[in-house]
N, C-alpha and C positions, 0 to 999 in steps of 0.2 A: 336905665331907659330900656325898653322891649327892643331885642334885635329886630322883629317883624315889625314896630312901629319906626326904629331906623330906616330900613331898607323903603318903606312907604313916604319917609319924609324925602329922602333922599330921590327917589323918583318921582315925586311931586316937583321938586328943585329943580329936575332936568327937563323938565315938560315947558320950554320956551314955547312962544307965539310962533317962532320959524319951525320948531319942531312940530310942534300940534297941527300945521296947517302941510308940512310934509307929508307926515302919517295919515292925516286926514283924506288928503288927496290919492291915498292908495287902499281905496277900500277893502279890495280885495286882501290887502296884505293885513289890516286888522282882522279880516276871519282867519286868517293862517294863525295869528299873534293868540288868539282865541284858543286856537286848538292847540297850542302848547300847552296851555294848563288844563286840557282833558287828558288824565289817563288811558283814556280807552284807545284817544287818537297818537300820543305820543309815542315815541321811540324809547323814551328813559325810563318804561317799565323794565326794560332787560338792557338798555343802555348799549343796544344794537345801533352801529352807525350808517347812516344813508349811504348807501353805493352812491357814487357820482356817475351820472349816468354817461356823461360826455356829451358834447357839442357838436360831433358829426353825425347828422340823420338827415336824410341815411348817407349811406358811403356814396363818395364819389366815384369809387371804382367796385368791382366786386373784389371783396377781400380773399387773399390769398393764405394769408397767415393771420391768427390772431393774438401773437404775445412774440416777445424779443428775448433773447437771450444774448447780451453782447459780454463777448469774454474779452476785456480788456489788457492787453501785454503792457503794463505800465514802463516805460524807459526807452521804449524804440529798439524793438528786436529789428538785429540785422536780416534783410530780407538776403542777403549773400549768403549766411550759413542757414537758412530755414528752407524759403520758397521759391528762389528765383536763380537758378544755376547759370554760373560766367564763366564758360571755359576760356575765352578770352581773357578777362583779369586773371584765371589761372598762369596762363602763360606769360604776361607781362608783371608778373609779380615782384616787387623788388625795383619795377622802373620807374622811372617820372612818369606822373600822370601827366597825359596830353593836357596841353592848355586851354586846346579849343573846347574841352568840357567844363572847365571851370571858370574861364575868362567872364568876370562880372556877375558871377553867380553869389549867391547869399550862402557863405559856409562860418559855420558856428565858430567852435575853438580853433579850428586850423587855419582861420583867415589870417594870409600874410608868411604862413610857413611852407616848407619844403612840402611838394605834396607825392606821396609814392605810393603805386597801387601795390595793396595788399588783396592777393587771393585767395580764394573761399578756402576755410581752414576745416573744411569735411567734404568729404564726396557725397555725390547724388546720384541717385539710383532711379527708375521709374517704377511707379505702382500704378495698378488697378489696370480696366482693360483700357482705357483711355491713353496708357503711357506716361503720365505726366511726370515730371521727374521735381523729386525734393530733396533735401537733404536726409541719407541714409539714417541717420539718428531718430527722425520720425516716422518711424516705420509703424505705430500704429496708427496714427493719423492716416499714413498710406496706404492701410487696409480698408479706408473709409474713404479714397480718393476719389471714387468715381459718384460719389454723394456731394463733392464740395466744388464749386465755381471759385476758382482762384482769380484774383482780381490783382495782377502783376503791373500796375501803370497807376498805383494810388498817388496824389499827389497832397500837400498840406501847405498852407500858408506860413505857419510857425515853426520855428526850429528850435526853439527852447521847453522844456519840458511844463510847465504850469501853462504858459498861452497854448502850448499843442493839445492839452487836454482840454483846455476851455473849448478849442475851437471844433476839436473832434464830438466832444460833449453837447458843445450849444450851438456852432456853427458861426461863433463870434471869438475872436481874442479877447475882448471885452467883458469882464468879470460884471455879472447883473443880469447876465439873460437867462432863462429855463432853458434846464438840461433835456435832451433828447427825451428822457423818462419822463420826466414832468411834462412835456408837450402831449406824448401819447396819451399818459391818464387823462389830462385834462382832455383832450379831442375825441378819444375812445370810452373812456371810464376805466372802470373793471370790474372785472367777474368776482373776484374774491369778497367772500364774505365776511370774513374777520380777519382779512390781512391786508396791510397796503398796496396799492396798485405798483409802486416801485422799491424795489427793493435792491440795496447793492451789500456784496459779500466783499471782502479784500484776504487777499493771504500774501505772506512772506516767502520769498525764494532766496537763493545762494548765489554767490558768482556774481555779484554785480554792485553798482551804489544803488543805495536804498533811499530812492527820493519819496519823499510824501506825496503823500495825496491828498488835497484839501475838501473838507465837505461841500468845498461849493461846486465841486465839480457835479455833483447830483442834488443842487439846489434849485427852486422853484422859479429864480429871478424874480418878473415882476406879476407871474403867476401866483394867485392866491396860495399859501405856505400849507395848503393841505396836499398839495402836490410835490411837496420834499421828499426826496427820495428817502427811504428809513434804511439806517446800517445795520444790517445784525452782525455780531462779531461772531467766530467760529470758536473761540474759546472762550471761557467763564460765561456770565453772563451776556446772551445774546443780546440785549439790550438794557443799559445803563438805566437804574432807579424805575424798571419795569415791575418787579416783582412786589407781591405784597409785603407790607412792613408785617414785621414779629407782632403777634399779637390781634393782628386786625384780620378779621374774616373778611370773604367777598363780599357778602350780603353787607358788611359795614362799609365796604369801600365801594358796593354799590350805591348805597346811601349820601356817602360823600359825591360820588358823579352826579348823580341826578339832583342835589342839592346845586351844586356848582354850576351846571349846566341851567338850571331853573334861573339861576343869578343871571349867567350870561345871557339866555334869551330874553330877561326882561330889560337889561341893559342894551340888547340888540333893536328890540323895540322901539328903544329913541333913537337911539345914533345910526342904524341899518349901517353897520361896520361890518363889511364880510368876512374880515379877519376873526371877526367874535364868531360867526356861524362856521368858521374854520377850526374855532376853538373848542368849541361844542363837538364836533365830528371829532377832533383830535383825543377828547378825553375818552370818547367811547370806544374809539378805536384802539386806544392804550388799553383798555379795561377788557376788552376782546382777546385783544395779543397776550395780556394774561396766560390765557387758557391756551389760543392757537399756538403761540411760539412755542414753549416746550416742548408741544405735539410736534412739532414741524421739527424740531431740531433734534430728536430723540430718532434716531436712524437704526437702532437697536432692532428694531421690526421687520428692518427691509429682508430679504431671503439673502443667505449667505453667496449666491450667485451672483446677485447684485453687486454688493459689498467687494466680491475677489473681483467682478466687472472693472470697478473703480480702482481696486486698488487703494482703499481708504480704511483707515482705523476711525470709528465714529468718534467725535468730538475734537479731532485732531488739530482743526483749523487750515488744514492743508486746502490746496486748490482742488485736488481730488475732491474732498469732503464737499467743496462749496459747488463743484458740479452736480453732485448728488443731490445738494440742498436745491439747485439750480433747478432741477427735473421736479421735485418736490413743490415749490415754489410756484411751477408751472401749471402741473396739477390742481393745484388750488386755485387756479383764476387770476394770479399775479401778473399785471399786462406786461411789465419792464423789469428785469433782472439782469442787471449786471454786476461781473464778476472782474475784478482787479486784481493781476496776480503781476506782482514786484520785483524789482532786481534785474531789468533787461539793459541796464546802462552801463556798455560794455565800451567804456575809453579804454579799456586794458583787460586783456586775458578774453578776449571774446571767444579763442576756441573752448576753452574747458567751460566761460560761462555758456556757452551755448550746448554745451553736456550737460550740466546742472538744469538748464531751462527744462531740456528733454525728458531728462527723468521726471519732473516736475508736472508738465502739463501734457507731454505727449499722450500717455495711456488713458488720462483724465477725460481729453476731449474728444478721442474715439470712442470712449465709455458713453459719453454723453449724447453723441450721436446717435450710436447703438440702441443706448436705453430708450431715446425718445421714438428709436423707430419701431424697435418692439413692440412699443404701446402704443402704435400708430396716432402717434403725435409730432411726430420730425414734421408731416404733412402742414401741419398749420403752427409751425413753430421756427421763426427766424433765427438761426445762429449766425453770429458775424464775431468772426476773431481779428484784431486789428491792434497795432500800437499807436502812440500817437505821432510816430515819424520811423522814418529807416534807420539806417546808417552808410555811412560814406565806404566807397570803394577804396580810398586812399587809407593808411595807417594812420593813426593817431597812438603814440609813445610806443610805437614799435608793435605792439601786439593787440591793439585796438582801434576803434573805429568811432567817429565821430557822429552828431547827430545829422541826420539827413532828412530833406522834405522833398526833393525834385523825383522821387519816383521811389518806391517802396510796395510791398505786398498784402495785402489783406485777403481774407477768404470770407466764403458764404455757403451756407447750406438749409436747406428744408422749405418752408410756406414760401411758395412762390418763386423760386430760384433754380435756374437751369443746373442740373447736378453735371458733374463731370465735365467742366470746360475750363479752358483756359481763355481769359477776356485781357488785351492788352499786353504791353511790352516796354520794360527798359532796355536802352540802348546795350550795347557787347559788354561794358563795364559797368554796367547796373548803376549809371547815376542819373540820367534821365528819363522819364517816361514819354517813350517817344512814339508809341504804338496805342491809339484810343487813352488817351489820358485822362484820367478824371480828379474829381477832388472832393473835398467833404461835403458840399453842398448836393454834389450829383449824388454821393452814396448816401446822404439821409432823403433826397427825393425818390430814390430809388426803393428802400425801407418802409418809406409814407407811402407809396403806392402799392406794395405788395399788401399793407395794415388798409387798403382801401380808401386812402386819403390822399387828394392832390394838394401838393405841396404847396401850392399858392393859393390856397383857400382856407388854410388852418391859420388864422392870424389872431392877433390880440391888439386891438387899440393901446397904443402906452405911447405919453408924450408926442401925442397928435398924430405919431404914426402908425401904419398898420406892420406891426413886427409879425415875423415869422420863422420859424427855426431856419431854413435856407437862406432867409434875407433877402435881396434881389438877384441873384442868382440860384444855380440848380438846375438841373436836369435829369428826367429818370433816365438809366440805363436800359433800355427795352431789350436789348441783345441777351441781357443775364436772365431776363425772366420767362420761366418756363409758360 
């Protein structure tokens, strides 16, 4: 039987009375369907994906940032060996942890054990005109300290890795909610012509436990799958199965994309399924990425002074290389860029572990901020540095620290954030956030505001509820806004 007649027979069988009446009531939809088969009107001629325009029109607030680069330190960095000096904890090293700090509090693996104070394992020093005290190992970040807002009163509801990542990314410990990158691309759209609006890069460090990062951390949840984050690998093929097969030309592959999308469009005309529309857009995006991703990943054309600034080797898959790629993605209009750097889980050997981490991220973070600033991009790029939680002031296993969610440090800089300030504080032992404590919902609300979004007005109806990134909580931290 002729394949074309098979398709026509299949389509005619699918035209039930219910579908016919449903489609007939959408007169404009019929015209839109007709345009799908007019080569002069369709996008299929070049397989160029439609850019999602976003649903926030107009902005709720004047936007101060256009994009986000989120530096996610996976495993839970110790604030006590990085950005929160605690001389009193140093004085009490080896002494019993006062029960008044811990009684009735949530503790991860140290629950029911003898709790002993464990002093900071590295010295702190002052940096910048503001004189902020941070660990002396992070001298490069210290050199740009006056560009950074240090939030030392962060808290989280979660105390184990996967739910804590879920909470930090989606505002909920329940799997299946959209990640922040998905919310942003849904709300604001993307400026990228041939790249996704949400890109994820990962790198592996040393000196800690290699906690896995699940792909659900950048999933779209109940949003259409076109808002899924795309994971680019730093080594080997950036995206698996994206390359053109041997013996197949680009024009031949375009023919396949056009044919598949035409079939998908015909099916969509019948069932009106938004996931089919997504599939069409993703086929087109994949076709464009076959050309755009290799160009993006090839940093050999970067000037030597830029490569020296980051201290990376092209294609080495390091955090430094990913920071350089983050700048290149930002230049190309990607809305949300998330970098995961793993091995911050220091249940033991925290002193040497932080030395390794400083070697891996200190220079790269400085380089990213400096590079963006030199290109006049920092003013409209929000950079966030955060782990999923911090570490305990008490020792674990003699030379490590347990998970801790009652007080830790994150920092922000760039678009819309007040530079060179310290916000909030933990107590003298670094246990509880006692001055201006904030939670993940507050951080998300603040980030959305600098992007021009009222967090209470970005919502999607799901299972009968108006769902949003910040749930029913969250307040913008106006004190840190520029």
